[in-house]
C-alpha positions as CSV (number, residue, x, y, z in Angstrom):
1,M,86.7,105.7,102.4
2,A,83.2,105.8,101.2
3,Y,81.8,108.9,99.6
4,A,79.7,111.3,101.6
5,I,76.9,113.7,100.9
6,T,78.2,116.9,102.6
7,E,75.6,119.5,101.5
8,F,72.0,119.6,100.2
9,L,70.7,123.1,99.4
10,I,67.5,123.9,97.7
11,G,66.1,127.2,96.4
12,T,62.5,127.0,95.3
13,G,59.4,129.2,95.1
14,S,56.3,130.1,93.2
15,G,58.2,132.8,91.3
16,S,57.0,133.5,87.8
17,G,58.5,135.8,85.1
18,V,62.0,135.6,86.5
19,T,65.3,135.3,84.7
20,T,67.5,134.2,87.7
21,W,67.1,131.9,90.6
22,D,69.5,131.0,93.4
23,A,70.3,128.1,95.7
24,P,71.1,129.0,99.3
25,A,74.7,130.1,100.2
26,F,77.1,127.6,101.7
27,T,80.8,127.2,102.5
28,S,82.4,125.2,99.7
29,V,85.2,122.7,100.5
30,A,88.0,122.1,98.0
31,G,88.1,118.9,95.9
32,Q,84.4,117.9,96.1
33,T,81.9,117.4,93.3
34,L,78.8,119.6,93.0
35,V,75.6,118.4,91.3
36,A,73.0,121.0,90.3
37,Y,69.4,120.0,89.7
38,V,67.6,122.8,87.9
39,R,63.8,122.7,87.2
40,W,61.5,125.3,85.6
41,E,58.5,125.8,83.4
42,S,58.1,127.7,80.1
43,G,60.6,130.0,78.6
44,P,64.0,128.9,77.1
45,T,64.7,125.2,76.6
46,N,68.1,125.6,78.4
47,I,69.6,127.8,81.0
48,A,72.0,130.5,79.8
49,S,74.5,129.9,82.7
50,L,75.3,128.5,86.1
51,T,77.5,130.9,88.1
52,D,78.8,131.3,91.6
53,I,77.8,134.6,93.1
54,G,79.4,133.9,96.5
55,E,82.3,136.0,97.7
56,G,85.3,135.1,95.5
57,G,83.1,132.7,93.4
58,P,85.1,129.5,94.0
59,N,82.9,127.4,91.8
60,N,82.8,129.4,88.6
61,S,84.5,126.8,86.5
62,P,82.4,125.5,83.5
63,W,79.6,123.2,84.6
64,T,78.8,120.1,82.5
65,L,75.3,119.3,81.4
66,R,74.6,115.6,82.2
67,V,70.9,115.0,82.0
68,T,68.0,116.6,80.0
69,Q,64.3,115.9,80.6
70,D,61.3,117.7,79.1
71,L,57.6,117.1,79.5
72,S,55.7,119.8,77.5
73,V,56.7,123.1,79.1
74,R,58.2,121.4,82.2
75,R,62.0,121.2,82.1
76,W,64.7,119.5,84.2
77,R,68.5,119.7,83.8
78,V,71.3,118.2,85.8
79,Y,74.8,119.7,85.8
80,T,78.0,118.7,87.5
81,L,81.2,120.5,88.5
82,N,84.3,118.6,89.5
83,Q,87.0,119.6,92.0
84,T,85.3,122.4,93.8
85,G,87.1,125.4,95.1
86,A,87.1,126.5,98.8
87,G,85.2,129.5,100.1
88,A,81.8,131.2,100.3
89,S,79.7,129.9,97.4
90,Q,76.1,130.4,96.1
91,I,75.0,129.0,92.8
92,R,72.7,131.0,90.5
93,A,70.9,129.8,87.4
94,T,70.3,132.4,84.7
95,W,67.9,132.2,81.7
96,S,67.8,134.3,78.6
97,S,64.1,135.1,79.1
98,N,61.4,134.7,81.7
99,V,60.6,131.3,83.3
100,N,58.1,130.1,85.9
101,F,58.3,128.1,89.1
102,P,62.1,127.6,89.1
103,L,64.0,125.4,91.5
104,V,67.8,125.0,92.0
105,A,69.0,122.2,94.2
106,I,72.7,121.6,94.9
107,V,74.2,118.3,96.2
108,A,77.9,118.3,97.3
109,I,79.6,115.0,97.4
110,S,83.1,114.1,98.8
111,G,85.1,111.0,98.4
112,L,84.8,110.7,94.6
113,T,87.3,110.4,91.8
114,V,88.6,113.5,90.1
115,A,86.2,113.0,87.2
116,P,83.5,110.9,88.8
117,F,80.5,111.0,86.5
118,D,79.8,107.5,85.0
119,T,76.3,107.1,83.7
120,S,72.6,108.1,84.1
121,S,69.0,107.1,83.3
122,V,65.8,109.1,83.0
123,N,62.1,108.1,83.1
124,A,58.7,109.8,83.3
125,Q,55.6,107.9,84.5
126,G,52.0,109.2,84.2
127,I,50.5,106.7,86.6
128,P,53.2,104.9,88.6
129,T,50.8,103.4,91.3
130,T,51.6,103.4,95.0
131,A,53.5,100.1,94.9
132,V,56.8,100.2,96.7
133,D,59.6,101.3,94.4
134,A,57.2,101.7,91.5
135,V,58.5,105.2,90.7
136,T,61.7,104.5,88.8
137,S,64.4,106.1,86.6
138,N,64.8,102.7,85.0
139,A,68.1,100.9,85.3
140,T,71.3,102.8,84.3
141,P,73.7,101.2,81.9
142,A,76.3,99.0,83.6
143,L,78.8,100.9,85.7
144,A,82.4,101.3,84.7
145,A,83.6,100.8,88.2
146,Q,82.5,100.2,91.8
147,P,81.9,101.3,94.6
148,A,79.9,104.2,93.3
149,C,77.3,106.7,94.4
150,L,73.8,106.4,92.8
151,L,72.1,109.8,93.1
152,G,68.4,109.9,92.5
153,F,65.9,112.8,92.0
154,S,62.1,112.5,91.5
155,W,59.5,115.2,91.0
156,N,55.8,114.9,91.3
157,Y,54.6,117.0,88.4
158,V,50.9,116.8,89.0
159,T,50.0,117.5,92.7
160,A,51.7,119.6,95.3
161,N,52.3,118.3,98.8
162,N,52.7,114.8,97.6
163,V,56.5,114.3,97.7
164,P,57.5,110.7,96.8
165,N,59.1,108.6,99.5
166,S,62.7,107.3,99.1
167,G,63.2,103.9,97.5
168,T,64.1,100.7,99.3
169,G,67.8,100.7,100.2
170,F,68.2,104.5,99.6
171,N,69.2,107.2,102.0
172,N,66.9,110.3,102.0
173,I,68.9,113.4,101.2
174,G,66.1,116.0,101.4
175,T,62.9,117.5,99.8
176,D,61.4,120.8,98.9
177,T,58.3,119.6,101.1
178,A,56.0,120.0,98.1
179,R,57.0,117.9,95.0
180,F,60.7,116.9,95.0
181,R,63.0,114.4,96.8
182,A,66.7,113.6,96.4
183,E,68.2,110.3,97.6
184,D,71.4,108.3,97.4
185,R,72.6,104.7,97.6
186,R,76.2,103.2,97.6
187,L,76.6,100.6,94.9
188,T,79.2,97.8,95.3
189,A,78.6,96.0,92.0
190,T,78.8,97.2,88.4
191,D,75.2,96.1,87.4
192,G,73.0,98.9,86.2
193,M,70.6,100.1,88.8
194,P,67.6,102.4,88.9
195,A,66.8,105.1,91.4
196,T,63.4,104.2,92.9
197,F,60.8,106.0,94.9
198,T,57.3,105.3,96.2
199,A,54.5,107.6,95.2
200,L,52.0,108.9,97.8
201,N,49.3,109.2,95.0
202,G,49.6,106.6,92.4
203,G,47.8,108.7,89.8
204,D,50.3,111.5,89.9
205,G,52.9,111.7,87.2
206,H,56.6,111.6,88.3
207,A,59.8,112.6,86.5
208,T,62.8,110.6,87.8
209,I,66.5,110.9,87.2
210,A,69.5,108.7,88.3
211,L,73.1,109.6,88.0
212,V,76.1,107.4,89.0
213,F,79.4,108.8,90.3
214,T,82.6,106.7,90.8
215,E,84.0,106.6,94.3
216,A,87.7,107.3,94.9
217,G,89.7,104.0,94.8
218,A,87.0,102.1,92.9
219,S,87.8,99.0,90.9
220,P,87.0,98.7,87.2
221,G,84.1,96.5,86.1
222,R,84.8,93.0,85.0
223,K,85.8,92.7,81.3
224,G,85.3,89.8,79.0
225,L,88.3,87.4,78.5
226,T,89.7,86.3,75.2
227,L,91.1,82.8,75.4
228,L,93.9,82.0,73.0
229,G,94.7,78.4,72.1
230,C,98.2,77.1,72.6
231,G,99.6,74.8,69.8
């Protein structure tokens, strides 16, 4: 069975001088993968913790940092948590000192392997143009297996209310209606692939991230063969 995006939750605002920020509450289903996209300005270079403040806190296992992106004081981090617990859940990011303009977005994915993260790519473009698919993460390294989920995030870091459009062949997951969009695409080959978007304003800078997750039941990528002569 193909993977499925089961939740998209986004907590954003114009808050400044804060040390915590929450994604909206949701009901967690056991055995899924959570992806946390965390963005902020100024303050610490990393978050102090990601915790589940929901009743019972089913997703308080250690989160794994997968992607880091920095542009001056603007910071993006992507974390994953495998094999979610079941119950009322709400993810909180905590910093050791004040930050500005935080965002915490959560994507829940079902139908993946037990440890699904494969690879990633990151790119920043100052003037991407408005050409179709010109906003790009650049291609990821080759995949270890397929089918797989290619998850893409892009942030317009110059102008508000200019959210990039999803790339060709991608499914829109959602936006914050101001700067940010998430998308996904099912991959059925092991070639590296980029997450792509189309900018509304070609002069606006965009920060774009792609992550690949292996689907349950996926087949390994093709390996090279060594031929041995027979005497």
